[in-house]
VEXZAMAR-587786 format. One line per 5 residues: their letters; for each residue x, y, z of C-alpha. Coordinates in steps of 0.25 Angstrom, whole numbers, plus 2048, in hexadecimal, padded with zeros to 3 digits. Layout:
BEGIN
a = X,Y,Z  ...
This chain:
BEGIN
mtiaq = 31A,D5F,7D6  315,D6D,7DB  317,D7A,7D4  320,D7E,7DF  32A,D73,7DC
snrrl = 32A,D77,7CD  331,D82,7C5  325,D8B,7C3  32C,D92,7B8  32F,D85,7B0
vsalk = 320,D80,7B3  31A,D8D,7AD  324,D8D,7A1  320,D7E,79E  311,D81,79F
atsqv = 313,D8D,795  31C,D84,78C  310,D7A,78C  307,D85,787  311,D89,77D
cslfv = 313,D7B,778  304,D79,776  303,D86,76E  30F,D82,766  309,D74,763
vfvgf = 2FC,D7B,75E  304,D85,756  30B,D79,74F  2FE,D72,74C  2F8,D7E,746
lvllg = 304,D81,73D  303,D73,738  2F4,D74,735  2F7,D81,72E  302,D7A,726
wrfdi = 2F8,D6F,722  2ED,D7A,71F  2F6,D82,716  300,D77,711  30C,D7D,718
qtlks = 316,D71,718  31F,D79,722  314,D79,72D  311,D6B,72B  31E,D64,72B
ilpew = 329,D6F,72D  331,D69,722  32C,D63,715  333,D56,717  32E,D54,726
vtmkp = 321,D4E,72A  315,D57,72B  30D,D58,737  2FF,D53,734  2F2,D5B,736
naavs = 2ED,D52,740  2FA,D53,748  2F9,D62,747  2EA,D62,74D  2EF,D59,758
filsg = 2FA,D62,75C  2F0,D6E,75C  2E7,D66,765  2F2,D62,76E  2F7,D70,770
islyf = 2E9,D75,773  2E7,D69,77D  2F5,D6D,784  2F1,D7C,784  2E4,D7A,78B
gqstr = 2E7,D6D,793  2EB,D74,7A0  2E0,D7E,7A0  2D7,D7E,7AC  2CA,D81,7A4
evkwr = 2C3,D74,7A1  2BF,D78,793  2CD,D7A,78F  2D3,D6D,795  2C7,D65,790
faqgc = 2CB,D6B,782  2D9,D67,784  2D5,D59,788  2CD,D58,77B  2D9,D5D,773
gllvt = 2E2,D53,779  2D8,D48,777  2D7,D4B,768  2E6,D4B,766  2E6,D3D,76D
ilgil = 2DB,D38,764  2E1,D3D,757  2EF,D36,75B  2E8,D29,75E  2E0,D29,751
tlsey = 2EC,D2C,749  2F4,D21,750  2E8,D17,74D  2E9,D1B,73E  2F8,D17,73E
lcswn = 2F6,D0A,747  2E9,D05,740  2EB,D0B,732  2DF,D13,733  2DB,D20,72C
lgidq = 2D1,D27,735  2D1,D34,72C  2D7,D3D,736  2E4,D3F,72F  2E0,D48,724
llfte = 2D4,D4E,72B  2D9,D5C,72B  2E3,D5D,71F  2E6,D53,714  2F5,D4E,712
qpgaf = 2F9,D49,705  2FF,D3A,705  30E,D39,704  312,D43,70F  31F,D41,716
atpnp = 31F,D36,720  310,D36,720  30A,D29,71B  2FC,D2D,71F  2F9,D3B,71A
grmsp = 2F4,D45,726  2F7,D3B,731  301,D3E,73C  30C,D34,73F  30A,D29,74A
vtafn = 314,D30,753  30C,D3D,752  2FF,D36,755  305,D2E,761  30B,D3B,766
ftlig = 2FD,D42,765  2F7,D36,76D  301,D38,778  300,D47,779  2F1,D47,777
aalfl = 2EF,D3E,783  2F9,D47,78B  2F1,D53,788  2E3,D4D,78B  2E9,D48,799
lagri = 2F0,D56,79B  2E2,D5D,799  2DB,D55,7A3  2D9,D5A,7B2  2E0,D4E,7B8
vpyrl = 2ED,D4D,7B0  2F6,D40,7B0  303,D49,7AF  30D,D3E,7AD  305,D37,7A2
vqlla = 303,D44,79B  312,D47,79C  315,D39,797  30D,D3A,78B  313,D48,788
lstnl = 321,D42,78A  31E,D37,781  319,D40,776  326,D49,778  330,D3E,777
iaiqi = 329,D39,76A  329,D47,765  338,D49,768  33A,D3C,761  333,D42,755
ligym = 33C,D4E,755  349,D46,757  345,D3E,74B  344,D4B,743  351,D50,749
ygvkp = 358,D44,747  352,D41,739  34B,D34,73C  33C,D31,73E  335,D35,74B
ilgla = 331,D29,752  32A,D25,75F  333,D19,760  338,D0D,758  32A,D06,758
syiya = 322,D12,754  32C,D16,749  32C,D08,743  31D,D08,743  31C,D16,73D
aalhn = 327,D15,733  323,D07,72E  314,D0A,72D  312,D19,72B  31F,D20,72A
aiasl = 318,D2C,731  320,D35,73A  31D,D41,742  320,D4F,73D  32B,D58,743
aagia = 320,D62,747  318,D58,74E  324,D53,756  327,D62,75A  319,D64,75E
fvfls = 318,D57,766  325,D5C,76E  31E,D69,772  311,D63,774  316,D58,77E
lgvlf = 31F,D63,785  312,D6B,787  30B,D5F,78D  317,D5D,796  318,D6B,79A
atpth = 309,D6D,79D  30A,D68,7AB  318,D6A,7AF  316,D68,7BE  310,D5A,7BD
gwisl = 315,D4C,7B8  323,D4A,7B4  325,D58,7AF  324,D5D,7BD  332,D59,7C0
lvsnt = 337,D61,7B4  331,D6E,7BB  335,D6B,7C9  33F,D73,7D1  346,D66,7D6
aggit = 353,D61,7D2  34D,D57,7C9  344,D62,7C2  351,D6A,7BF  358,D5E,7BA
arilm = 34D,D5A,7B1  34C,D68,7AB  35B,D68,7A8  35C,D59,7A3  350,D57,79B
paalv = 351,D61,790  360,D5D,78F  35C,D4E,78F  352,D51,783  35A,D5A,77B
vpiii = 369,D56,77C  367,D47,777  35F,D4C,76B  369,D57,767  375,D4D,769
gwlri = 36D,D42,760  36A,D4D,756  379,D51,755  37D,D42,754  374,D40,748
lggqa = 378,D4D,741  387,D49,743  385,D3B,73D  37D,D41,731  388,D4B,72F
glfdd = 393,D40,72F  39B,D45,73B  39B,D37,742  395,D29,740  38A,D23,748
nfgia = 393,D1C,753  39A,D29,756  38D,D31,756  387,D27,760  394,D29,769
lhvis = 393,D38,767  384,D38,76B  387,D30,778  392,D39,77C  38A,D45,779
nvvaf = 37E,D40,782  388,D3C,78D  38E,D4A,78D  381,D51,78C  37B,D49,798
mgliw = 387,D4A,7A0  387,D59,79E  378,D5A,7A2  37B,D51,7AF  386,D5A,7B3
cnagl = 37E,D67,7B1  373,D60,7B9  37C,D5C,7C4  382,D6A,7C6  374,D70,7C6
ldrld = 370,D66,7D1  37C,D68,7D9  37A,D77,7D9  36B,D75,7DD  370,D6C,7E9
ikrrr = 37A,D77,7EE  36F,D81,7EE  366,D77,7F5  370,D74,800  373,D83,802
aeaal = 364,D86,803  362,D7B,80E  36D,D81,816  368,D8F,816  35A,D89,819
ktaye = 35F,D81,825  366,D8E,82B  359,D96,829  351,D8B,82F  35A,D8B,83C
eleir = 359,D9A,83E  34A,D99,83C  348,D8F,847  350,D98,851  347,DA4,84E
veqrt = 33A,D9B,84E  33E,D96,85C  340,DA4,861  333,DA9,85B  32B,D9D,860
eelsq = 32F,D9F,86E  32A,DAE,86D  31D,DAA,867  31A,D9F,871  31A,DA9,87C
anqtl = 311,DB3,875  308,DA7,871  305,DA3,87F  300,DB0,883  2F8,DB2,876
eqeiq = 2F2,DA4,878  2EC,DA8,885  2E6,DB5,880  2E1,DAF,874  2DA,DA3,87B
erirt = 2D3,DAD,884  2CF,DB6,878  2CA,DA9,870  2C1,DA5,87C  2BB,DB3,87C
qtalq = 2BA,DB4,86D  2B4,DA6,86C  2A9,DAA,876  2A6,DB7,86F  2A6,DB1,861
qslke = 29C,DA7,865  293,DB1,86B  295,DBA,85E  292,DAE,855  285,DAA,85C
vadik = 280,DB9,85B  285,DBA,84D  27E,DAC,849  271,DB1,84F  272,DBF,848
faldq = 275,DB8,83B  26A,DAE,83C  260,DBA,83F  266,DC3,834  264,DB7,82A
ssiva = 256,DB3,82E  24F,DBF,834  24D,DCE,833  253,DD4,840  252,DE2,846
itdak = 256,DE7,854  24F,DF3,85A  251,DFB,868  246,DFC,872  23F,E07,86A
gtity = 23F,DFF,85D  24B,E07,856  252,DFD,84D  260,DFB,851  264,DEE,849
indkf = 25F,DE8,83C  264,DDC,834  266,DDB,824  259,DD4,822  251,DDF,829
ceisq = 258,DE9,81F  255,DE0,814  246,DDE,816  243,DED,81B  24C,DF3,810
ysrae = 252,DFD,81A  261,DFE,81D  266,DFD,82B  269,E0C,82B  25A,E0E,828
ligqn = 255,E05,833  25E,E06,83F  259,E11,848  24A,E0F,842  23F,E08,848
hrlln = 236,DFD,841  22B,E08,83D  234,E0A,831  22F,DFD,82C  221,DFE,830
sgyhp = 218,DFA,825  20B,DFF,82B  204,DF1,82A  204,DEF,839  1FB,DF7,843
ktffk = 202,DFF,84E  1FC,DF5,858  205,DEA,852  212,DF1,855  20D,DF6,863
qmwat = 20A,DE8,867  218,DE4,862  21F,DEE,86A  217,DEB,876  21C,DDC,875
iskgq = 22A,DDF,873  22B,DEA,87D  227,DE0,888  233,DD8,884  22B,DCD,87C
vwqge = 22E,DC8,86E  225,DCC,863  222,DC5,856  219,DC9,84A  219,DCC,83C
iqnra = 21B,DDA,837  21A,DE1,829  224,DEB,826  227,DF5,81B  235,DF5,814
kdgtl = 23C,E01,80F  237,E00,801  228,DFE,806  227,DEF,805  220,DE8,810
ywvat = 226,DDC,817  222,DD3,822  22B,DCE,82E  228,DC4,839  22E,DCB,845
timpf = 233,DC7,853  237,DD2,85C  23F,DCE,868  243,DD9,873  250,DD9,87A
ldatg = 24F,DDD,889  258,DE4,892  25B,DE1,8A1  24E,DE8,8A5  246,DDF,89B
kpyqy = 243,DEA,892  245,DE9,882  252,DF1,87E  251,DEC,870  249,DE3,866
iairs = 24D,DD9,85C  243,DD6,850  245,DCA,848  23D,DC9,83B  23B,DC0,830
ditts = 235,DC4,822  227,DBE,820  223,DC7,814  223,DBB,80A  21A,DB3,813
kqaev = 211,DBF,815  210,DC2,807  20E,DB3,804  202,DB3,80E  1FC,DBF,807
alres = 1FF,DBA,7F9  1F8,DAC,7FD  1EC,DB3,802  1EB,DBC,7F5  1EE,DB0,7EC
eerfr = 1E3,DA8,7F2  1D9,DB3,7F0  1DE,DB5,7E2  1DD,DA6,7DF  1CF,DA6,7E5
raily = 1CB,DB2,7DC  1D2,DAC,7D0  1CA,DA0,7D1  1BD,DA7,7D4  1BE,DB1,7C8
aplpi = 1C5,DA8,7BE  1BF,DA8,7B1  1BE,D98,7B0  1B6,D90,7BA  1BE,D8B,7C6
ilhae = 1BA,D83,7D2  1C2,D7F,7DE  1BD,D72,7E4  1C3,D69,7EF  1C3,D5A,7F1
ggevl = 1B6,D55,7F6  1AE,D5E,7EC  1AE,D6C,7F4  1AE,D78,7EA  1B7,D82,7F0
qinha = 1B6,D8D,7E6  1AF,D90,7D9  1B2,D9C,7D0  1A8,DA5,7C9  1AB,DA0,7BB
wtdit = 1A6,D92,7C0  199,D97,7C6  197,DA1,7BA  197,D96,7B0  190,D8B,7B7
gyspe = 186,D94,7BE  188,D8D,7CC  18C,D95,7D8  197,D90,7E2  18C,D8D,7EC
eipti = 185,D83,7E2  192,D7B,7E0  199,D7A,7ED  19E,D6C,7EA  1A3,D64,7DE
elwtq = 197,D5B,7DF  18D,D66,7DE  195,D6C,7D2  195,D5F,7CA  186,D5C,7CD
kaygs = 182,D6A,7C7  18C,D6B,7BC  18D,D5C,7B7  180,D56,7BB  181,D47,7B7
rkaqi = 190,D47,7B5  192,D4C,7C4  198,D3E,7C9  1A2,D3E,7BD  1A6,D4C,7BF
qtlit = 1A8,D4A,7CE  1B1,D3E,7CC  1BA,D47,7C3  1BA,D52,7CD  1BE,D49,7D8
dlykl = 1CA,D44,7D0  1CF,D53,7D0  1D2,D53,7DE  1DE,D49,7DB  1E4,D53,7D1
eqcva = 1F3,D57,7D2  1F3,D60,7C6  1EA,D68,7BD  1E1,D60,7B4  1D7,D62,7A9
agehq = 1CA,D5C,7AE  1C3,D5C,7A0  1B6,D62,79A  1A9,D60,7A1  19B,D66,79E
vitrt = 195,D6E,7A9  186,D72,7AC  184,D80,7B0  179,D85,7B9  171,D89,7AD
getri = 172,D7B,7A7  17D,D7F,79C  187,D75,799  196,D7B,799  1A3,D73,796
weyys = 1AE,D76,7A0  1BC,D71,79F  1C2,D6E,7AD  1D0,D70,7B2  1D3,D6C,7C1
aplgk = 1E0,D6E,7C9  1E3,D69,7D7  1E5,D75,7E2  1EB,D6C,7ED  1E5,D68,7FA
lpdar = 1DB,D70,804  1DF,D71,812  1D5,D65,815  1DE,D5C,80A  1D3,D5D,800
slvmt = 1D8,D5F,7F1  1D4,D6C,7EB  1D2,D6D,7DC  1CF,D79,7D2  1C7,D76,7C6
mamdv = 1C6,D80,7BB  1BD,D7F,7AF  1BD,D85,7A1  1AF,D87,79A  1B2,D82,78C
terkq = 1A4,D81,788  1A5,D8C,77D  1B3,D86,779  1AD,D79,777  1A2,D7F,76E
aeasl = 1AC,D87,767  1B4,D7A,764  1A8,D73,75F  1A6,D7F,756  1B4,D7F,751
tasee = 1B3,D70,74E  1A7,D72,746  1AE,D7E,73F  1BA,D76,73C  1B1,D6B,737
rfrst = 1AA,D74,72D  1B8,D79,728  1BD,D6B,726  1B0,D68,71E  1B2,D74,716
fnqaa = 1C0,D71,713  1BE,D63,710  1B2,D65,707  1B6,D71,700  1B5,D71,6F1
vgmah = 1C3,D76,6EF  1D0,D70,6F4  1D4,D75,701  1E1,D73,709  1EA,D78,714
vdtdg = 1F9,D78,70F  205,D79,718  20F,D84,715  219,D79,710  20E,D74,706
rwllv = 209,D68,70D  1FA,D65,70D  1F4,D66,71B  1E5,D65,718  1DE,D62,70B
nqklc = 1CF,D60,707  1CA,D55,6FE  1C8,D5F,6F2  1D7,D61,6F2  1D9,D52,6F2
divgy = 1D0,D51,6E6  1D7,D5C,6DE  1E5,D56,6E0  1E1,D47,6E0  1E8,D44,6ED
shael = 1E2,D3E,6F9  1E1,D46,706  1ED,D3E,70D  1F5,D3F,700  1F4,D4E,6FE
lektf = 1F8,D50,70D  205,D49,70A  209,D53,6FF  20B,D62,6FD  204,D6C,6F4
qdity = 212,D6D,6ED  211,D5E,6EA  204,D5F,6E2  207,D6D,6DB  20A,D6D,6CD
pddla = 219,D71,6CC  216,D7D,6C3  20C,D83,6CD  214,D81,6DA  21E,D8D,6D9
idmay = 212,D97,6D8  20B,D90,6E4  217,D90,6ED  219,D9E,6EA  20B,DA2,6EE
mqqml = 20D,D99,6FB  21A,DA0,6FF  213,DAE,6FD  208,DA9,707  213,DA4,711
ageiq = 21A,DB1,710  20D,DB9,713  20D,DC0,705  1FF,DBB,701  1F4,DB5,709
tysme = 1EE,DAC,6FE  1F0,DA7,6F0  1E9,DA0,6E5  1EF,D99,6D9  1EC,D8F,6CE
kryir = 1F5,D83,6CE  1F6,D74,6CB  1F6,D68,6D4  1FC,D5A,6D0  1F1,D50,6D3
kdgsl = 1F4,D42,6D9  1F2,D3C,6CB  1FD,D46,6C5  1F2,D4F,6BE  1F2,D5E,6C0
vwiel = 1E6,D65,6C6  1E4,D74,6C6  1E0,D7B,6D3  1DE,D89,6D8  1E5,D8B,6E6
taslv = 1E2,D95,6F0  1EB,D95,6FC  1EC,D9D,709  1F5,D9C,715  1F1,D9A,723
wqaeg = 1FA,DA1,72D  1FD,D9D,73C  1FB,DA7,747  20A,DA9,748  20B,DAD,739
ipnyf = 210,DA0,735  20A,D9A,728  201,D8E,72B  1FB,D87,71F  1F5,D8B,712
isvin = 1E6,D8A,70E  1E5,D85,700  1D8,D85,6F7  1DA,D7C,6EB  1D0,D7D,6DF
diser = 1D0,D73,6D4  1D1,D7C,6C7  1D5,D71,6BD  1C8,D73,6B6  1CA,D82,6B5
qaalr = 1D8,D80,6B0  1D3,D76,6A5  1C9,D80,6A1  1D3,D8B,69F  1D9,D82,694
erkaa = 1CB,D82,68E  1C8,D90,68F  1BB,D91,688  1B5,D84,68C  1B8,D86,69A
eaviq = 1B4,D94,69C  1A6,D91,6A2  1AC,D86,6AB  1B6,D90,6B1  1AB,D9A,6B4
qlnat = 1A4,D8F,6BB  1B0,D8B,6C3  1B3,D99,6C7  1A4,D9B,6CC  1A5,D8E,6D3
leqrv = 1B2,D92,6D9  1AD,D9F,6DE  1A1,D98,6E4  1AB,D8F,6EB  1B3,D9A,6F0
eerta = 1A7,DA1,6F6  1A2,D95,6FD  1B0,D92,702  1B1,DA1,707  1A3,DA0,70E
qlnev = 1A8,D93,715  1B5,D9A,719  1AE,DA6,71E  1A5,D9D,726  1B1,D96,72C
nqelk = 1B8,DA3,72F  1AB,DA8,736  1AB,D9B,73E  1BA,D9C,742  1B8,DAB,746
rfays = 1AC,DA7,74F  1B5,D9B,755  1C1,DA5,757  1B7,DAF,75E  1B1,DA4,767
vshdl = 1BF,D9D,76B  1C5,DAB,76E  1B9,DAE,778  1BA,DA0,77E  1CA,DA1,780
rsplr = 1C9,DAD,788  1C2,DA7,794  1CD,D9C,797  1D8,DA7,794  1D2,DB0,79F
airgl = 1D2,DA4,7A8  1E1,DA1,7A5  1E5,DAF,7A7  1DD,DB0,7B4  1E3,DA3,7B9
ieali = 1F1,DA6,7B5  1F1,DB4,7BC  1EB,DAE,7C8  1F6,DA3,7C8  201,DAD,7C6
edygh = 1FC,DB6,7D1  1F9,DAB,7DB  204,DA0,7D8  20E,DA8,7D1  218,DA8,7DC
lfdem = 218,D99,7DC  21D,D99,7CD  22B,D99,7C9  230,DA3,7BF  22C,D9A,7B3
gqeya = 21E,D97,7B9  21B,DA6,7BA  220,DA8,7AC  217,D9D,7A7  20B,DA3,7AE
rhiaa = 20E,DB1,7A8  20F,DAA,79A  201,DA3,79C  1FB,DB1,7A0  201,DB8,795
saqrm = 1FD,DAD,78B  1EF,DAE,790  1EF,DBD,78F  1F4,DBC,780  1E9,DB1,77D
dnliq = 1DF,DBA,783  1E3,DC6,77B  1E3,DBE,76E  1D5,DB9,771  1D1,DC7,773
dllay = 1D7,DCB,766  1D0,DC0,75F  1C3,DC4,765  1C5,DD2,760  1C9,DCD,752
srlsq = 1BD,DC4,752  1B3,DCF,757  1B9,DD8,74C  1B5,DCD,741  1A7,DCA,747
tdiql = 1A2,DD7,74D  199,DE1,745  19E,DEF,746  198,DFC,743  1A1,E07,73D
evvdl = 1A0,E15,743  1A8,E22,744  1B4,E20,74D  1BC,E2B,753  1CB,E26,752
tmvmq = 1CF,E31,75C  1C6,E2B,767  1C9,E1D,763  1D8,E1F,764  1D7,E27,771
nvlhq = 1D0,E1B,777  1DA,E11,772  1E6,E19,777  1DF,E19,785  1DE,E0A,785
leser = 1EC,E08,781  1F2,E13,78B  1F7,E08,795  1FE,E00,78A  204,E0D,784
qakqa = 20A,E11,791  20F,E03,794  217,E04,787  21A,E13,788  215,E15,77A
eitva = 212,E22,773  205,E22,76B  202,E2F,762  1F5,E31,75C  1F2,E3C,752
fplpq = 1E5,E40,758  1DA,E43,753  1D7,E37,74B  1CC,E37,741  1BE,E2F,741
vigqr = 1BC,E23,739  1B2,E18,736  1B4,E0C,73F  1B0,E05,74C  1B5,E0B,759
iiltq = 1B8,DFE,761  1BF,DF7,755  1C7,E03,752  1CB,E04,761  1D0,DF5,761
vlinl = 1D8,DF8,753  1DF,E04,759  1E2,DFD,766  1E8,DF1,75E  1F1,DFA,755
lcnal = 1F6,E03,761  1F9,DF6,76A  201,DF1,75E  209,DFE,75C  20C,DFE,76B
kyvap = 210,DEF,76C  218,DEC,75F  224,DF5,763  233,DF1,764  238,DEF,773
dirpq = 23C,DFC,77A  235,E05,76F  22B,E0E,774  21E,E0D,76C  21A,E19,764
vrvwa = 20C,E19,75D  206,E23,754  1F8,E24,74F  1F2,E2D,744  1E7,E2D,73A
enqqd = 1E7,E30,72B  1DB,E34,722  1DB,E2D,715  1CF,E30,70C  1C4,E26,710
hirlw = 1CB,E20,71D  1D3,E24,729  1E1,E1D,72B  1E5,E1C,73A  1F4,E19,73C
igdng = 1FB,E13,748  20A,E14,747  214,E0E,751  223,E0C,753  222,DFD,754
igiep = 22A,DF1,74E  223,DF2,741  21D,DE7,737  223,DE0,72B  21C,DE4,71E
eyqer = 218,DD5,71B  211,DD4,729  209,DE1,728  1FC,DDA,722  1FD,DCD,72A
ifevf = 1FE,DD4,738  1EF,DD7,736  1EB,DC9,736  1E7,DC1,742  1F2,DBB,74A
erlht = 1FD,DC1,742  208,DC4,74B  216,DC9,747  21C,DC7,755  21C,DBD,760
sdnys = 214,DC0,76D  221,DBF,774  225,DCC,76D  218,DD3,76B  20B,DCF,772
gsgvg = 1FE,DCE,76A  1F4,DC4,764  1F6,DC7,755  1E7,DCB,754  1E8,DDA,757
laivq = 1EB,DDF,748  1E1,DD5,743  1D7,DDC,74C  1DB,DE9,746  1D9,DE5,738
kgier = 1CC,DDE,73A  1C7,DEA,742  1CB,DF4,737  1C5,DEC,72C  1B8,DEB,734
mkgrv = 1B8,DFA,734  1BA,DFB,725  1C9,DFF,726  1D7,DFA,723  1E3,DF8,72C
gvnsq = 1F2,DF7,728  200,DFA,72D  20D,E00,728  21A,DFB,72E  228,DF8,72D
pgegs = 230,DEF,737  237,DF8,742  230,E05,73D  222,E03,744  214,E01,73E
qfwie = 209,E0A,739  1FB,E03,73A  1F0,E0A,733  1E1,E08,733  1D7,E0E,729
lpiis = 1C9,E11,72C  1BE,E18,724  1BC,E27,726  1AF,E2E,729  1A9,E32,71C
n = 1A0,E3F,71B
């Protein structure tokens, strides 16, 4: 039934009533839950002698009300939620029925609240009645179906009507004073087995809930008849409430009369029948009168409609005749006009299509015979950046870029003046000064005498292709120069063995000129000698490559006969015009690296021998106490084998009384409070005996400031402890042991100094060798970005920039390591240094960085003279001032102040800033190598700058320190000797 056939007010009222019923049911459920929560009997059962509504039933009513409220929403989240609530109600009803039918106890009855045994009409505490569970099964299924997108309305209303009838039967039972029953069979089953009946509140809630479901969709299903404006709908709205209420009231009055003794059962039945007959006769009489009045109104309306229709027909015939005559005249005029307009529109459409195609694809301009612009399209304005008002009335000299000679335009005008079409490429200048290229075709329009009266110029933008041509030529030149001047040896060779290009690094290292090795065959003959055939086979395989490969390490013989070790990498570069494969091969001279690796291996072997053959126990211990590396002497001291000891921790073999002190020292080292500690303690040997040892421990830190492992030196002092108990007899022995220990320490110190010197030499060598490949990486990545950057997407360009930045940071780190190493190895001569001249030189070097950061540097000139070394002092001041400019909070303008103080026998130079400050616990550690308090993402740097400062000042017999608080800036100071008389 459509909305038009329905009583719209009634439809709106029923939908609103459905929402009110849903809220009422939710309200009842919450009241019952409050009654259970605070033990309010009135909220649970209305009257103490009546059945209580169970918590599960209350929760089901709340879920049902929510499902009904959100079930008709158009938002998917809400109706999906409503479906879920309806499904939960159905499941809860089915589970409760299964408990009754199968005598189960699923544990859901007293899940929320506990009901004491013996409650009225409740054989199973906390469990809703079977009638209530059955109703929830029906109404839950109805709500689930109602919330769906395709609703079986009659099935939903059938389920709701069934629930309503059962609920009314429950209310009638309470009204008449008998148990509410579904029917005879249900009543017998419930009364005989469980004696469980539904509560009055549940019956009322079910009535409202079922009515809410019925009224939710009043224009569909059986309820649509109730809201229709037909005679049947009106009759149903009158009879149905009376048919529902009147019999119930009459039955209730009969029971009250019988209970009061006013009449016996037979008279009561007769009176009940007569009352029903009278009531229904009255309803039928009222309904017949209503239908009679409606029929009279209908007949009157039909008669009036017939009269109006006849009058309308007469008027329509008269008007139709008038319009027919006028229509014939108009048709003739319209047909003629249509023919004319059709031809005109066809012509206009063709012109418009041509103009649209030109405007969308080309730059169009029209000039008169003198070259004055009379028309331009949008693309002309877009590319020239001039408006129409600025161009109309001008000539094309406004766009002249000066690139073409005057003869170029004279020739163009000579061609088009003859009525011929001219084509060419022109470079113009836009309004903002940018240059652009256009491919131009100029066509003259001729008058009756054959002379041009206007010109139309059609252009297309070829700026991109022109720029691409220039960029390609420049890229080819840069690529050629990048290969030629690359710091690594590079050769380009083609299939068949032709050498196309060799760079300077290749010829400089080998000593062979390009003319001496024009082919691969000659190169392999000179560089590989007897291994020529083997190498040529490997090179031949390179022409089949599809990706970059590492070609391995090979020994190369230079022109002077020297043997170098080269590490080769090859990559395919595609095909030449003659279809030959082109390959680029790059080499890295790793001769020095191989020599350094051999030296490092020997150094490590010496260290391993020193460690394993030491006269004292030595070990590397993890921060959690696990033994990482132990020598044989330590195994002898504690009696464990090497494998057994690695499975334990130092806590496992430490005597309990000594463990707390040892752990306290360890925590202090981990916190950075102490650098090393020594103590005497006892170990528990494998056989259970105690051994006294002297432990000296230090902590090794990772570069990121994270503790790595402990170095422990363990000396067996059991004999010394025994001697202490025998003081006099052991005095000489103790002196001898002390002397022996001092000698061992001196020997070990000498060994460690030798190892440190070897490590310093190794670091210096490695730092030098690393810079060469880094320069190659930086050069190649810059060439790659410059030549092929346009081929990369945004992610590829970002990766390339990260590679370049990482190579730059690595190069800076190596330079700092070299500077630090030179400070340790270079002999310096102290001299008188004028701090004023040094500071002026430093400020000059840092001027560009100061301007970039808009920093303010204030120096209290003149500065005194000190004893030092000019170059080292310059490096120290540059490092300190760079840090002052760098470690400043974002959006803060750096402010640096430099001044000097005369303090007896030395000069203290201060450098103060307004930076981020330094925590007190880190103010000594920052002068160590690789000590960084911030990541490189926040503040760039290598972690070596302040170590260089400290090392340089110490080499000049001075001191360095810092006073700082976080957020309040820092004041670094250096002390240098003053000039004595």
